[in-house]
Backbone of each chain as ProteinMPNN parsed JSONL, in Angstrom:
{"seq_chain_A": "KAGVTQTPRYLIKTRGQQVTLSCSPISGHRSVSWYQQTPGQGLQFLFEYFSETQRNKGNFPGRFSGRQFSNSRSEMNVSTLELGDSALYLCASSVSRTLNTEAFFGQGTRLTVV", "coords_chain_A": {"N_chain_A": [[1.503, -1.028, 0.282], [0.617, 1.981, -0.916], [2.314, 5.086, 0.633], [1.388, 7.937, 2.467], [1.557, 10.327, -0.47], [3.348, 14.208, -0.864], [3.419, 16.422, -3.166], [5.468, 19.224, -4.298], [9.217, 18.165, -3.605], [10.325, 19.823, -2.74], [10.015, 22.992, -2.719], [11.477, 27.137, -4.043], [10.344, 30.163, -3.306], [9.504, 33.416, -4.212], [9.207, 36.567, -1.872], [5.69, 37.446, -1.378], [5.499, 35.804, -3.492], [2.206, 33.092, -4.38], [2.177, 30.105, -3.632], [1.546, 26.663, -3.901], [0.136, 23.873, -2.31], [0.316, 19.51, -3.024], [-0.994, 17.118, -1.428], [-1.937, 13.243, -1.261], [-3.722, 10.318, -0.034], [-3.016, 7.759, 2.092], [-5.036, 5.24, 0.756], [-7.853, 4.45, 0.876], [-7.961, 6.215, 2.827], [-9.778, 9.087, 4.332], [-8.608, 11.429, 6.365], [-7.733, 14.334, 5.944], [-4.509, 16.282, 7.031], [-2.655, 19.076, 7.782], [0.414, 20.038, 8.865], [2.847, 22.495, 10.184], [5.727, 22.018, 9.467], [8.358, 23.771, 11.508], [12.012, 24.98, 13.03], [11.742, 26.707, 15.173], [9.428, 26.002, 16.782], [8.095, 24.015, 16.242], [6.186, 21.124, 15.449], [2.782, 22.811, 13.765], [0.115, 22.445, 13.936], [-2.3, 23.65, 10.969], [-4.856, 22.931, 9.49], [-7.438, 20.481, 9.128], [-8.869, 18.531, 6.849], [-12.235, 16.545, 6.257], [-14.168, 14.273, 4.122], [-14.806, 16.188, 1.981], [-14.756, 18.688, 3.601], [-13.692, 21.768, 5.942], [-13.021, 20.47, 8.64], [-11.644, 21.473, 11.273], [-9.244, 24.056, 12.398], [-5.991, 25.471, 12.881], [-3.937, 27.872, 14.562], [-3.179, 30.215, 12.433], [-2.706, 32.641, 9.736], [-5.444, 33.889, 7.24], [-3.828, 33.715, 5.333], [-3.573, 30.88, 4.185], [-5.056, 28.435, 3.247], [-6.906, 25.525, 2.294], [-7.686, 23.231, 0.487], [-10.025, 19.984, -0.072], [-10.453, 17.487, -2.731], [-12.479, 15.364, -4.02], [-11.723, 12.348, -4.273], [-9.968, 12.636, -1.971], [-7.726, 13.605, -1.935], [-5.763, 16.795, -1.423], [-4.843, 20.174, -1.355], [-3.227, 22.447, -0.159], [-3.096, 26.078, -0.165], [-0.598, 28.735, 0.354], [-1.039, 31.69, 0.135], [0.816, 35.433, -1.242], [3.657, 35.242, -0.372], [5.703, 35.138, 3.115], [9.057, 35.795, 4.928], [8.743, 34.237, 7.016], [6.965, 32.126, 6.508], [8.505, 30.021, 5.63], [9.341, 26.48, 6.006], [9.457, 23.096, 6.713], [6.683, 21.481, 5.899], [3.605, 19.586, 5.94], [1.601, 16.541, 5.35], [-0.137, 14.806, 7.278], [-2.447, 12.02, 6.736], [-5.477, 10.1, 7.889], [-8.228, 7.294, 8.502], [-10.767, 7.564, 9.177], [-12.649, 9.589, 11.202], [-13.961, 8.548, 13.021], [-12.376, 7.408, 15.28], [-10.017, 8.594, 17.03], [-7.032, 7.417, 14.954], [-3.944, 6.654, 14.471], [-2.179, 8.854, 13.189], [-0.484, 8.853, 10.136], [2.245, 9.951, 8.188], [3.1, 12.068, 5.985], [5.892, 12.938, 3.728], [6.822, 15.584, 3.308], [7.304, 18.702, 2.403], [9.437, 20.984, 1.493], [9.256, 24.533, 2.086], [11.151, 27.314, 0.73], [11.766, 29.993, 1.427], [12.4, 33.095, -0.041]], "CA_chain_A": [[0.405, 0.164, -0.19], [1.132, 3.447, -0.534], [1.812, 5.649, 1.97], [1.302, 9.577, 2.388], [2.62, 11.181, -0.691], [3.124, 14.938, -1.014], [4.047, 16.891, -3.954], [6.98, 18.699, -5.439], [9.282, 18.11, -2.094], [11.246, 20.979, -2.479], [9.987, 24.486, -3.372], [11.671, 28.523, -3.53], [9.685, 31.071, -4.498], [10.155, 35.331, -3.447], [8.347, 36.718, -1.181], [4.608, 37.702, -2.065], [4.319, 35.108, -4.261], [2.106, 31.823, -3.268], [2.311, 28.326, -3.302], [0.391, 25.046, -4.03], [1.786, 21.727, -1.982], [-0.064, 18.841, -2.582], [-0.93, 15.741, -0.428], [-2.403, 12.147, -2.017], [-3.852, 10.359, 1.205], [-3.222, 6.277, 1.936], [-5.877, 4.125, -0.036], [-8.582, 4.777, 1.652], [-7.804, 7.256, 4.548], [-10.036, 10.585, 4.053], [-9.447, 13.054, 6.845], [-6.033, 15.283, 5.554], [-4.726, 16.947, 8.124], [-1.501, 19.517, 7.425], [1.046, 20.996, 9.733], [3.86, 23.841, 9.748], [7.359, 22.346, 10.807], [10.151, 25.124, 12.045], [13.084, 24.671, 14.333], [11.401, 27.686, 16.041], [7.747, 26.214, 16.96], [7.74, 22.863, 15.708], [4.927, 21.048, 14.688], [2.266, 23.184, 14.328], [-1.516, 22.223, 13.413], [-2.841, 24.328, 10.287], [-5.789, 22.923, 8.723], [-8.275, 18.925, 9.082], [-10.089, 18.348, 6.644], [-12.765, 14.941, 6.006], [-15.452, 14.922, 3.196], [-14.397, 17.942, 1.077], [-15.246, 20.364, 3.892], [-12.753, 21.638, 6.234], [-13.369, 20.556, 10.343], [-11.207, 22.329, 12.033], [-8.739, 25.388, 11.763], [-5.062, 26.156, 13.709], [-4.108, 29.593, 14.278], [-2.992, 31.212, 10.961], [-4.244, 34.194, 9.272], [-6.166, 33.709, 6.212], [-3.175, 33.441, 4.149], [-3.629, 29.856, 4.476], [-5.81, 27.507, 3.034], [-6.925, 24.296, 1.947], [-9.208, 22.548, 0.291], [-9.88, 18.424, -0.25], [-11.016, 17.092, -3.59], [-13.768, 13.814, -4.107], [-10.888, 11.499, -4.009], [-9.609, 12.359, -0.167], [-6.716, 14.738, -2.285], [-5.806, 17.697, -0.449], [-4.324, 20.667, -1.153], [-2.911, 23.801, 0.361], [-2.41, 27.123, -0.81], [-0.288, 30.172, 1.36], [-0.878, 33.772, -0.68], [1.166, 36.186, -0.467], [4.87, 34.04, 0.775], [6.052, 35.932, 3.68], [9.729, 34.835, 4.708], [8.586, 33.4, 8.475], [6.016, 30.801, 6.515], [10.119, 29.121, 5.193], [8.784, 25.61, 6.946], [8.802, 22.045, 6.105], [4.746, 21.003, 5.605], [3.206, 17.828, 6.932], [0.799, 16.914, 5.878], [-0.927, 13.219, 7.405], [-3.977, 11.322, 6.59], [-5.874, 8.786, 8.856], [-8.786, 6.394, 8.184], [-12.086, 7.977, 9.551], [-12.853, 10.594, 12.83], [-14.728, 8.86, 14.455], [-12.011, 7.482, 16.836], [-8.25, 9.039, 17.013], [-6.727, 6.719, 14.798], [-3.071, 7.044, 13.797], [-2.057, 9.678, 11.697], [0.368, 9.047, 8.951], [2.87, 11.116, 7.857], [4.567, 11.615, 3.989], [7.519, 13.08, 3.59], [7.082, 16.634, 3.815], [7.411, 19.967, 1.258], [10.198, 21.944, 2.344], [9.091, 25.41, 0.659], [11.412, 28.072, 1.271], [10.802, 31.797, 0.39], [13.755, 34.414, -0.103]], "C_chain_A": [[1.094, 1.617, 0.018], [0.44, 4.546, 0.002], [1.196, 7.619, 1.673], [2.26, 9.971, 0.989], [2.916, 13.096, -0.624], [4.513, 15.099, -1.688], [3.879, 18.935, -4.05], [7.532, 18.44, -3.521], [10.592, 19.527, -2.485], [10.873, 22.356, -2.841], [10.771, 25.915, -3.048], [11.194, 29.184, -4.097], [9.617, 32.429, -3.187], [8.733, 35.867, -2.665], [7.478, 37.497, -1.447], [4.771, 37.246, -3.23], [3.672, 33.621, -3.804], [2.07, 30.62, -4.675], [1.434, 27.378, -3.428], [1.048, 24.242, -3.773], [0.211, 20.813, -2.106], [-0.194, 17.862, -2.168], [-2.069, 14.867, -0.994], [-2.415, 11.757, -0.552], [-3.815, 9.343, 0.885], [-4.535, 6.067, 1.809], [-6.398, 4.376, 0.814], [-9.14, 5.332, 2.942], [-8.709, 9.067, 3.86], [-10.365, 11.56, 5.071], [-7.743, 13.185, 6.417], [-5.614, 15.63, 6.985], [-3.396, 17.408, 8.023], [-1.687, 20.253, 8.941], [2.752, 21.833, 9.584], [5.185, 23.088, 10.258], [8.165, 23.335, 11.135], [10.752, 24.875, 13.503], [12.243, 25.802, 15.35], [10.276, 26.885, 17.38], [7.702, 24.763, 16.629], [6.678, 22.297, 15.471], [3.483, 21.962, 15.077], [0.4, 23.455, 13.286], [-2.627, 23.21, 12.053], [-4.149, 23.978, 10.147], [-6.461, 20.81, 9.798], [-9.647, 19.096, 7.755], [-10.89, 16.69, 6.225], [-13.924, 15.508, 5.037], [-15.637, 15.979, 2.363], [-14.218, 19.289, 1.737], [-13.818, 20.304, 5.413], [-13.323, 21.665, 7.487], [-13.162, 20.691, 10.89], [-9.597, 22.848, 11.54], [-7.43, 25.414, 13.2], [-5.37, 27.485, 13.863], [-3.561, 30.099, 13.594], [-3.244, 31.818, 10.741], [-4.536, 33.467, 8.084], [-5.878, 32.83, 4.964], [-3.297, 32.093, 3.813], [-4.672, 28.912, 4.204], [-6.268, 26.709, 2.373], [-8.086, 23.681, 1.416], [-8.799, 20.371, 0.406], [-10.779, 18.051, -1.472], [-12.244, 15.307, -3.39], [-12.91, 12.789, -3.278], [-10.267, 11.319, -2.566], [-8.014, 13.583, -0.184], [-6.862, 15.401, -1.313], [-4.757, 18.686, -1.189], [-3.955, 21.623, -0.602], [-2.193, 24.947, 0.526], [-1.776, 28.509, 1.028], [0.028, 31.213, -0.043], [0.567, 34.633, 0.409], [2.533, 35.79, 0.812], [4.893, 35.635, 1.426], [7.561, 34.899, 4.572], [9.271, 33.645, 6.162], [7.415, 32.761, 7.819], [7.333, 29.541, 5.475], [9.764, 28.271, 6.512], [9.314, 24.58, 5.917], [7.267, 21.717, 6.496], [5.225, 19.671, 5.66], [2.193, 17.752, 6.156], [0.023, 14.975, 6.566], [-2.634, 12.779, 6.846], [-4.209, 9.816, 7.541], [-7.074, 8.244, 7.955], [-9.975, 6.955, 8.656], [-12.368, 8.749, 10.661], [-13.831, 9.98, 13.414], [-13.787, 7.409, 16.083], [-10.356, 8.369, 16.605], [-7.686, 8.061, 16.534], [-5.178, 7.257, 14.8], [-2.674, 7.901, 11.983], [-0.6, 9.346, 11.052], [0.591, 9.959, 8.015], [3.208, 11.076, 6.713], [5.358, 13.126, 4.837], [7.444, 14.413, 3.679], [6.828, 17.436, 2.19], [8.183, 20.46, 2.127], [10.049, 23.241, 0.801], [10.068, 26.691, 2.284], [11.34, 29.454, 0.373], [11.889, 33.263, 0.906], [13.142, 35.898, -0.806]], "O_chain_A": [[1.84, 2.099, 0.871], [-0.718, 4.961, 0.055], [0.713, 8.152, 0.674], [3.485, 9.978, 1.111], [2.106, 13.289, 0.283], [5.658, 14.691, -1.495], [2.899, 19.674, -3.951], [6.803, 18.475, -2.53], [11.775, 19.601, -2.15], [11.804, 22.897, -3.437], [10.851, 26.121, -1.837], [11.299, 29.19, -5.323], [9.656, 32.437, -1.957], [7.558, 35.579, -2.894], [7.944, 38.561, -1.855], [4.364, 37.922, -4.175], [4.322, 32.927, -3.023], [1.989, 30.476, -5.895], [0.375, 27.532, -2.821], [2.051, 23.771, -4.309], [-0.813, 21.182, -1.531], [0.783, 17.208, -2.534], [-3.128, 15.438, -1.253], [-1.66, 12.303, 0.253], [-4.258, 9.093, -0.236], [-5.296, 6.601, 2.616], [-5.734, 4.622, 1.821], [-10.095, 5.134, 3.693], [-8.19, 9.903, 3.119], [-11.371, 12.263, 5.162], [-6.839, 12.36, 6.556], [-6.28, 15.307, 7.968], [-2.586, 16.486, 8.118], [-2.578, 20.677, 9.676], [3.601, 21.491, 8.76], [5.71, 23.442, 11.315], [8.898, 23.368, 10.147], [10.248, 24.671, 14.608], [12.254, 25.441, 16.527], [10.331, 27.145, 18.582], [6.621, 24.416, 17.105], [5.848, 23.152, 15.163], [3.025, 21.976, 16.22], [-0.103, 24.225, 12.467], [-3.798, 23.377, 12.393], [-4.874, 24.777, 10.74], [-5.938, 20.247, 10.76], [-10.79, 19.553, 7.765], [-10.159, 15.747, 5.922], [-14.454, 16.619, 5.038], [-16.712, 16.545, 2.162], [-13.862, 20.375, 1.279], [-13.21, 19.305, 5.798], [-14.074, 22.604, 7.75], [-13.901, 20.374, 11.822], [-8.909, 22.319, 10.667], [-7.827, 25.381, 14.364], [-6.374, 28.135, 13.572], [-3.061, 31.009, 14.257], [-4.273, 32.191, 11.304], [-3.912, 32.428, 7.87], [-6.466, 32.067, 4.198], [-3.006, 32.075, 2.617], [-5.253, 28.564, 5.232], [-6.093, 27.139, 1.233], [-9.226, 23.665, 1.881], [-7.804, 19.747, 0.775], [-11.969, 18.3, -1.283], [-12.426, 14.512, -2.468], [-13.12, 12.42, -2.123], [-10.071, 10.226, -2.036], [-7.432, 14.137, 0.749], [-7.646, 15.147, -0.398], [-3.774, 18.119, -1.666], [-5.077, 22.014, -0.279], [-1.101, 25.064, 1.082], [-2.289, 28.854, 2.093], [0.957, 31.358, -0.838], [1.023, 34.623, 1.552], [2.573, 35.897, 2.038], [4.517, 36.71, 0.959], [7.42, 33.707, 4.845], [9.512, 32.438, 6.162], [6.503, 32.757, 8.646], [7.013, 28.535, 4.842], [9.77, 28.726, 7.656], [9.576, 24.823, 4.739], [6.944, 21.812, 7.68], [6.25, 18.997, 5.557], [1.599, 18.823, 6.037], [-0.154, 14.122, 5.697], [-3.663, 13.44, 6.706], [-3.458, 8.87, 7.778], [-7.084, 8.593, 6.775], [-10.636, 6.181, 7.964], [-12.132, 7.892, 11.513], [-14.571, 10.548, 14.217], [-14.214, 6.883, 17.111], [-9.974, 8.473, 15.44], [-7.514, 7.257, 17.45], [-5.104, 8.429, 15.169], [-2.762, 7.763, 10.763], [0.393, 9.701, 11.688], [-0.177, 10.583, 7.283], [3.665, 10.02, 6.276], [5.34, 13.83, 5.846], [8.361, 14.693, 4.45], [6.346, 16.94, 1.171], [7.92, 20.494, 3.329], [10.33, 23.22, -0.397], [9.963, 26.884, 3.495], [11.023, 29.778, -0.772], [11.965, 34.03, 1.866], [13.882, 36.874, -0.93]]}, "seq_chain_B": "GENVEQHPSTLSVQEGDSAVIKCTYSDSASNYFPWYKQELGKRPQLIIDIRSNVGEKKDQRIAVTLNKTAKHFSLHITETQPEDSAVYFCAASMNDYKLSFGAGTTVTVRA", "coords_chain_B": {"N_chain_B": [[-6.807, 26.29, 24.126], [-5.552, 23.764, 23.744], [-2.359, 22.688, 24.993], [1.003, 21.675, 25.088], [3.61, 20.211, 26.948], [7.103, 20.006, 27.057], [9.984, 18.177, 28.197], [13.115, 16.631, 27.985], [14.922, 19.03, 26.177], [17.221, 18.4, 24.843], [18.448, 14.786, 24.708], [20.84, 12.431, 26.457], [22.325, 9.693, 26.436], [24.166, 6.859, 27.304], [24.085, 3.5, 25.048], [22.866, 1.232, 25.55], [21.716, 2.288, 27.923], [18.684, 3.601, 29.524], [16.589, 5.369, 27.796], [13.798, 8.581, 29.107], [11.032, 10.683, 28.343], [9.534, 13.032, 29.838], [5.575, 14.292, 28.911], [3.585, 17.226, 29.295], [0.344, 17.962, 29.475], [-2.335, 20.651, 28.577], [-4.857, 20.366, 29.544], [-7.57, 18.945, 30.28], [-9.481, 17.395, 28.47], [-8.205, 16.556, 27.163], [-7.816, 12.924, 25.095], [-6.505, 11.186, 23.649], [-3.203, 10.301, 23.631], [-0.312, 10.27, 21.779], [3.46, 8.938, 20.125], [5.657, 10.308, 18.989], [8.074, 9.665, 16.657], [11.005, 10.619, 14.987], [13.38, 10.711, 12.295], [16.452, 11.432, 11.378], [15.339, 13.945, 8.161], [13.535, 12.323, 7.698], [10.49, 11.366, 7.677], [8.023, 11.924, 10.541], [6.915, 9.192, 12.615], [4.957, 7.533, 14.177], [4.949, 5.066, 16.886], [4.116, 4.033, 19.575], [1.239, 4.778, 20.752], [-1.408, 6.083, 24.288], [-4.126, 5.427, 25.03], [-7.236, 7.736, 27.351], [-8.429, 6.136, 28.538], [-6.081, 3.9, 29.558], [-3.896, 3.098, 31.854], [-1.146, 2.434, 31.895], [0.668, 1.122, 28.789], [3.079, -1.272, 27.301], [5.614, -1.75, 24.225], [7.574, -3.831, 23.591], [10.361, -2.967, 24.04], [9.675, 0.168, 24.265], [7.264, 2.273, 26.745], [4.751, 3.303, 27.792], [3.587, 5.936, 30.009], [0.609, 6.805, 31.352], [0.039, 9.595, 33.27], [-3.943, 10.872, 34.624], [-4.531, 12.731, 36.715], [-2.389, 14.105, 37.098], [-2.121, 15.212, 35.256], [-0.126, 14.569, 33.018], [2.128, 12.381, 30.758], [4.642, 10.028, 29.997], [7.38, 8.917, 28.099], [9.081, 5.548, 27.737], [12.104, 4.437, 27.004], [13.48, 1.714, 27.079], [16.796, -0.127, 26.506], [18.476, 1.108, 24.947], [19.869, 1.602, 21.424], [21.944, 2.174, 19.005], [20.746, 2.891, 16.905], [17.238, 4.214, 17.672], [18.712, 6.659, 17.847], [16.82, 9.851, 17.94], [14.757, 13.04, 17.221], [11.982, 12.808, 18.725], [8.921, 13.434, 19.495], [5.74, 13.846, 21.256], [2.527, 14.125, 21.198], [-1.369, 15.231, 22.106], [-4.915, 15.178, 22.13], [-7.614, 15.574, 21.072], [-11.481, 14.878, 20.847], [-11.591, 16.374, 18.57], [-9.341, 15.763, 17.113], [-7.628, 17.32, 16.09], [-4.026, 17.141, 17.12], [-2.036, 18.108, 19.115], [1.505, 18.988, 19.346], [4.656, 18.248, 21.821], [7.207, 20.404, 22.378], [9.324, 18.203, 21.235], [12.012, 16.445, 21.526], [15.078, 15.852, 21.339], [17.131, 12.585, 21.193], [20.113, 11.103, 21.584], [21.689, 8.438, 21.279], [25.02, 7.631, 22.33], [28.206, 5.62, 21.466]], "CA_chain_B": [[-6.927, 25.892, 23.447], [-4.575, 22.581, 24.7], [-0.968, 23.322, 25.406], [1.598, 20.814, 25.49], [5.048, 20.997, 27.435], [7.752, 18.354, 26.456], [11.253, 17.819, 28.497], [14.158, 17.267, 27.954], [14.545, 19.01, 24.547], [18.04, 17.446, 23.982], [18.919, 14.063, 25.647], [21.936, 12.149, 25.786], [22.68, 8.296, 27.097], [25.136, 5.372, 26.101], [23.967, 2.413, 24.65], [22.138, 0.234, 26.607], [20.898, 2.936, 29.459], [16.583, 3.866, 29.534], [15.918, 7.314, 28.198], [13.167, 8.686, 29.348], [10.788, 11.948, 27.876], [8.428, 13.879, 29.928], [5.642, 15.692, 28.02], [2.678, 17.303, 30.202], [-0.456, 18.931, 28.495], [-3.056, 21.54, 29.708], [-6.626, 20.35, 28.833], [-8.741, 17.606, 31.011], [-10.622, 16.705, 27.706], [-7.48, 15.233, 25.711], [-8.334, 12.004, 25.681], [-5.292, 10.511, 23.126], [-1.865, 10.898, 23.201], [0.434, 9.314, 20.68], [4.414, 9.473, 20.493], [6.649, 10.387, 17.306], [10.151, 9.058, 16.182], [11.485, 11.119, 13.305], [14.881, 10.742, 12.219], [17.345, 13.086, 10.324], [15.301, 13.902, 7.49], [12.15, 11.656, 7.467], [8.674, 11.647, 8.463], [7.5, 11.124, 11.218], [6.685, 8.12, 12.788], [4.052, 6.554, 14.961], [6.123, 4.368, 17.567], [3.228, 4.036, 20.608], [0.065, 5.498, 22.068], [-1.854, 5.66, 24.529], [-6.25, 6.291, 25.282], [-7.184, 8.043, 28.718], [-8.782, 4.563, 30.03], [-5.76, 3.469, 29.937], [-2.674, 3.844, 32.363], [0.457, 2.032, 30.593], [1.166, 0.209, 27.389], [4.272, -1.779, 26.022], [5.144, -1.942, 22.799], [9.163, -4.335, 23.093], [11.305, -1.753, 24.728], [9.259, 1.432, 24.528], [6.285, 1.515, 27.169], [4.421, 5.077, 27.763], [2.323, 5.97, 31.595], [-0.365, 8.462, 30.948], [-1.655, 9.74, 34.783], [-4.412, 11.524, 33.735], [-4.337, 13.813, 37.21], [-1.676, 14.862, 37.091], [-1.976, 15.254, 32.9], [0.761, 13.899, 32.003], [2.163, 11.534, 30.024], [6.062, 9.65, 29.655], [8.004, 7.2, 27.194], [10.96, 5.766, 27.926], [12.387, 4.177, 26.455], [15.119, 0.72, 27.418], [18.059, -0.692, 26.222], [18.911, 2.123, 23.963], [20.636, 1.747, 21.057], [21.694, 3.92, 17.892], [18.823, 2.888, 15.994], [16.965, 5.223, 18.994], [18.625, 8.364, 17.839], [16.419, 10.68, 16.064], [13.907, 13.58, 17.871], [11.134, 11.765, 19.884], [7.682, 14.185, 20.031], [4.334, 13.912, 22.557], [1.224, 14.998, 21.466], [-2.459, 15.908, 22.629], [-5.958, 15.124, 21.123], [-8.994, 15.4, 21.917], [-12.403, 14.002, 19.584], [-11.529, 17.168, 17.09], [-8.423, 15.342, 15.372], [-6.137, 17.769, 16.185], [-2.999, 16.644, 17.581], [-0.717, 18.89, 19.448], [2.405, 18.584, 19.589], [4.883, 19.055, 22.245], [8.392, 20.745, 20.823], [10.736, 18.062, 20.123], [13.352, 16.157, 22.421], [16.464, 15.323, 20.339], [17.799, 11.641, 21.06], [21.609, 10.65, 20.837], [22.602, 6.909, 21.889], [26.713, 6.856, 22.712], [28.058, 4.02, 20.985]], "C_chain_B": [[-4.883, 24.224, 23.611], [-2.559, 22.589, 24.152], [-0.063, 21.62, 25.842], [3.354, 20.641, 25.607], [6.458, 19.719, 27.183], [9.867, 19.101, 26.977], [11.981, 17.069, 28.43], [14.019, 18.535, 26.16], [16.097, 18.163, 24.239], [18.724, 16.119, 25.429], [19.853, 13.018, 25.581], [22.232, 11.104, 26.126], [23.261, 7.392, 26.508], [24.163, 3.95, 25.71], [23.882, 1.576, 25.936], [21.408, 1.011, 27.48], [19.404, 2.799, 29.13], [17.896, 5.211, 29.369], [14.486, 7.289, 28.621], [12.225, 10.373, 28.884], [9.108, 12.298, 28.709], [7.314, 14.666, 28.763], [4.314, 16.098, 29.524], [1.809, 18.05, 29.305], [-2.115, 19.62, 29.559], [-4.622, 21.51, 29.61], [-6.78, 18.98, 28.968], [-9.025, 16.675, 29.524], [-9.458, 15.77, 27.162], [-7.707, 13.803, 26.09], [-7.245, 10.477, 24.97], [-4.33, 11.233, 23.04], [-0.876, 9.828, 22.794], [2.12, 10.124, 20.981], [4.637, 8.802, 18.978], [7.648, 9.472, 17.268], [10.54, 10.39, 14.15], [13.128, 11.523, 13.119], [14.769, 11.367, 11.048], [16.147, 12.686, 8.645], [14.338, 13.116, 6.26], [11.051, 12.133, 8.231], [8.637, 11.677, 9.296], [6.073, 9.864, 11.461], [5.531, 7.386, 13.89], [4.348, 5.636, 15.665], [5.252, 3.766, 18.691], [2.014, 4.932, 20.869], [-0.732, 5.089, 23.029], [-2.836, 6.45, 24.508], [-5.939, 6.703, 26.652], [-7.623, 7.089, 29.104], [-7.98, 3.897, 30.803], [-4.519, 3.565, 30.665], [-0.859, 3.726, 31.808], [0.698, 1.139, 29.331], [2.338, -0.02, 26.587], [4.025, -2.202, 25.445], [7.275, -2.7, 23.111], [9.941, -3.807, 23.99], [11.113, -0.023, 24.992], [7.919, 0.98, 25.534], [5.945, 3.563, 28.02], [3.33, 5.055, 29.002], [1.524, 7.087, 31.35], [-0.774, 8.449, 32.925], [-2.777, 11.168, 34.19], [-4.759, 13.277, 35.103], [-3.687, 14.783, 37.27], [-1.713, 15.31, 35.519], [-0.965, 15.433, 32.43], [1.04, 12.725, 31.811], [3.503, 10.894, 29.73], [6.135, 8.458, 28.351], [9.233, 7.422, 27.898], [10.593, 4.032, 27.282], [13.762, 1.963, 26.896], [15.774, -0.496, 26.756], [18.379, -0.058, 25.009], [19.639, 1.945, 23.58], [20.387, 2.743, 19.631], [20.464, 3.953, 17.145], [17.638, 4.139, 16.106], [17.635, 6.758, 18.331], [18.014, 8.884, 16.902], [15.416, 11.957, 17.514], [12.863, 12.298, 17.925], [9.615, 13.665, 20.072], [6.365, 13.722, 20.731], [3.912, 14.67, 21.845], [0.263, 14.183, 22.432], [-3.512, 15.481, 21.851], [-6.827, 14.773, 21.787], [-10.209, 15.136, 21.35], [-12.189, 15.256, 18.813], [-9.805, 17.075, 16.58], [-8.011, 15.891, 15.528], [-4.825, 17.395, 16.697], [-1.976, 17.622, 17.794], [0.279, 18.753, 19.882], [3.378, 19.155, 20.825], [6.406, 19.775, 21.896], [9.131, 19.598, 20.281], [11.466, 17.545, 21.475], [13.977, 14.826, 21.727], [16.766, 14.575, 21.337], [19.389, 11.383, 20.772], [22.044, 9.936, 21.899], [23.64, 6.683, 21.326], [26.368, 5.823, 22.714], [29.095, 3.559, 22.444]], "O_chain_B": [[-3.655, 24.18, 23.532], [-1.943, 22.494, 23.09], [-0.429, 20.746, 26.628], [4.169, 20.852, 24.708], [6.245, 18.508, 27.238], [10.609, 19.933, 26.457], [11.491, 16.18, 29.127], [13.09, 18.615, 25.356], [16.066, 17.286, 23.375], [19.206, 16.353, 26.537], [19.795, 12.477, 24.476], [23.296, 11.55, 26.558], [23.019, 7.052, 25.35], [23.472, 3.595, 26.665], [24.596, 1.381, 26.919], [20.373, 0.491, 27.898], [19.014, 1.844, 28.458], [18.905, 5.684, 29.892], [13.875, 6.222, 28.572], [12.917, 11.35, 29.17], [7.98, 11.966, 28.346], [7.757, 15.43, 27.905], [4.204, 15.383, 30.52], [2.315, 18.741, 28.42], [-2.666, 19.272, 30.603], [-5.393, 22.469, 29.605], [-6.387, 18.073, 28.234], [-8.816, 15.463, 29.48], [-9.599, 14.6, 26.807], [-7.785, 13.479, 27.275], [-7.159, 9.329, 25.407], [-4.268, 12.383, 22.606], [-0.686, 8.754, 23.364], [2.319, 11.177, 21.588], [4.3, 7.845, 18.28], [7.816, 8.539, 18.053], [10.311, 10.602, 12.959], [13.812, 12.383, 13.672], [13.926, 11.699, 10.215], [16.1, 11.576, 8.114], [14.257, 13.112, 5.032], [10.847, 12.989, 9.092], [9.77, 11.274, 9.558], [4.977, 9.678, 10.933], [5.941, 6.268, 14.203], [3.914, 4.69, 15.008], [5.706, 2.642, 18.905], [2.3, 6.04, 21.324], [-1.01, 3.89, 23.015], [-2.849, 7.64, 24.192], [-4.908, 6.37, 27.235], [-7.303, 6.878, 30.274], [-8.208, 3.406, 31.909], [-3.769, 4.299, 30.021], [0.078, 4.472, 31.522], [1.119, 0.065, 29.763], [2.681, 0.607, 25.584], [3.022, -2.904, 25.308], [8.179, -1.933, 22.78], [10.151, -4.566, 24.936], [11.856, 0.779, 25.559], [7.432, -0.146, 25.443], [6.623, 4.48, 28.482], [2.365, 4.291, 28.993], [1.946, 8.229, 31.165], [-1.485, 7.701, 33.596], [-2.43, 12.15, 33.534], [-5.059, 14.413, 34.737], [-4.002, 15.963, 37.425], [-0.737, 15.875, 35.026], [-0.71, 16.26, 31.555], [0.456, 11.851, 32.451], [3.737, 11.425, 28.644], [5.377, 7.602, 27.894], [9.951, 8.318, 28.341], [9.731, 3.162, 27.163], [14.942, 1.741, 26.621], [15.273, -1.603, 26.559], [18.554, -0.759, 24.012], [20.632, 1.879, 24.304], [19.5, 3.506, 19.248], [19.563, 4.756, 16.901], [17.204, 4.818, 15.175], [17.004, 7.814, 18.387], [18.165, 8.781, 15.685], [15.493, 11.606, 18.691], [12.925, 11.202, 17.368], [9.754, 14.671, 20.766], [6.2, 12.611, 20.227], [4.443, 15.754, 21.605], [0.49, 13.208, 23.149], [-3.172, 15.33, 20.677], [-6.954, 13.998, 22.735], [-9.3, 15.075, 20.522], [-13.062, 15.136, 17.954], [-9.175, 17.915, 15.938], [-6.958, 15.433, 15.084], [-4.528, 17.622, 15.524], [-1.17, 17.972, 16.931], [0.256, 18.318, 21.033], [3.202, 20.343, 21.092], [6.69, 19.495, 20.731], [9.598, 19.671, 19.144], [11.46, 18.288, 22.456], [13.704, 13.633, 21.591], [16.832, 15.122, 22.437], [19.782, 11.506, 19.612], [22.539, 10.299, 22.966], [23.78, 5.99, 20.319], [25.446, 5.145, 23.171], [29.37, 2.379, 22.657]]}, "name": "protein", "num_of_chains": 2, "seq": "KAGVTQTPRYLIKTRGQQVTLSCSPISGHRSVSWYQQTPGQGLQFLFEYFSETQRNKGNFPGRFSGRQFSNSRSEMNVSTLELGDSALYLCASSVSRTLNTEAFFGQGTRLTVVGENVEQHPSTLSVQEGDSAVIKCTYSDSASNYFPWYKQELGKRPQLIIDIRSNVGEKKDQRIAVTLNKTAKHFSLHITETQPEDSAVYFCAASMNDYKLSFGAGTTVTVRA"}
């Protein structure tokens, strides 16, 4: 069974630009969550999607948005990039929301804003 | 929201010794406590988890204990090996499927 796949693996963007990251969950998993990982702040929750609906949101500005498609694939968008957005963005998929089941992480997308 | 504190931030142990990482959480409604291991350049992977109706859980050399009254939980690794060197994250979650992570502990096992 293929794991969680994130594309691209690496990105370099300029301040002010926007970026879209993609996450394909494990087949059969319907919940997708996004996290930002930085050396200073650790792993911070961005949002969670289930059945194409955002179910939970962390404390990030509105520049961070996402969506989920009918096949459970998810995208995350960051507009008007700032230097502080440089981070490893991880997505995690879970089979359902009925229980706190294991979250499987992808390899992440390393975003560098210059 | 939930706040998880993790200590120590770094831990160096001699191969064969035990390692203990401690976490505290703020929200008594949290009921799920996973531990993730992240090796350098790799994705976080679940190594063990515990739910609030259980006080202790063990899996080979790894064990986790939970004290709901004190709102803290700990990871114990016995007979440490070089491959245990990694960053370990604790997390807490309520029934909202949002994981609140601790800041991480960098464990180095000296040969």
